[in-house]
Every structure is written in C-alpha cells, then in structure tokens.
N, C-alpha and C positions, 0 to 999 in steps of 0.2 A: 504494499500500499504506500503510495507516494503523496497523496493529497486527499483530505477528507475535512469533515466537520471537526472541530475542536473536541467535541463531545466523545469522539471514537478514539482519541488518543490514550495512551496507557501513561500511568505515573511515570515521570521521568523523561518522557519524550518531548522533543522540541520541534517547533516548526515555525515557519515564516507565514504570516497573515497573507492570504492571497485576496480575499475580500470579506465583506460583512453584509449579511442579507437578512432584512427582517422588515415587515410592514410597519413596525412601531418605531416612529421617528424618535422617540424618546429614548429607546434602547440604543439605537445607532448612535445618537448624540452621547451618551454616557460612555459608550465604547471609545469613541473618538477622544473624549476628555480623559479617559485613563490610558491613552496611548495605543489602543488597539485599532492600528491603522495598517493599510497594505504596506508590506515591507517589514513590519515590526517582528521581531522574535519572541516567541512565547514558549515557556517551559510549563508543562502541566505538573504541579507539584503535588496536587491532592484531588480526590474525587468525592470522597465522603468524609465527614457529613456534607460538606459543600464543596464546590470546585474552587481551588486556589490555583492561580497561575502566577508566573514571575514574568514581568515584562520590563525590560530594562533591569534596574536595580530594585525595582518594587514589586511586591507581592500584592495581588488583587484577588478579592473573593467575588465571584460572579454567580448569578443564578442560572438555572438550567436554560431558560429562555434566551439569555445573553450568550451562553455557551453554543447553543444551537445556531446562533446567527453568524458565528466566526468559522471561516474555512481557512485551513492552513496547508502549506506543503512541508510534509515532513522532512526534517534535515538531520535529525539524529534520533534513531530508535533503539538506543541503548536503554536498558531499564536499570534504574538505581536501586 
C-alpha cells in the first residue's frame, strides 16, 4: 500500500499529506490551522483511545471525522 486514508495507517507509520477532502468546511479549516496541508509529513503515534498524530514537532489529537478527511502517501512503514 503506497497511498491511503490516514485512518488506515498503522501506529508508527509516516506519510505525506496528498489532500484533505470533506464536505464540512469547519473540519478542513481546522486541519489547515493545525498544519495538515498538502506536502506536510505526518506520523501516526496512536489510534486508541483517540488518534494522535505528529506533524512537524507538534502532537495533535484528531477525531475520526478529521482523520478520514486526510489522505497520505506512505513514506515509512516501519512499525515502532
């Protein structure tokens, strides 16, 4: 798998944001404010009890609706 929804990544996988897609403008705006923009590198740090991603040097907790809006190209699938 080389590209997918962020929801499908496993803990420790990294990807580059390819695009964000959602009908809710509020969600898209919040993602942009948190740095989730095309070209940004994301690491999935945790899935339960909530999704925790690292973007840049910042950890961000996101809800499932936001996670499903983010699509990435996997660049590192080593599991920590």
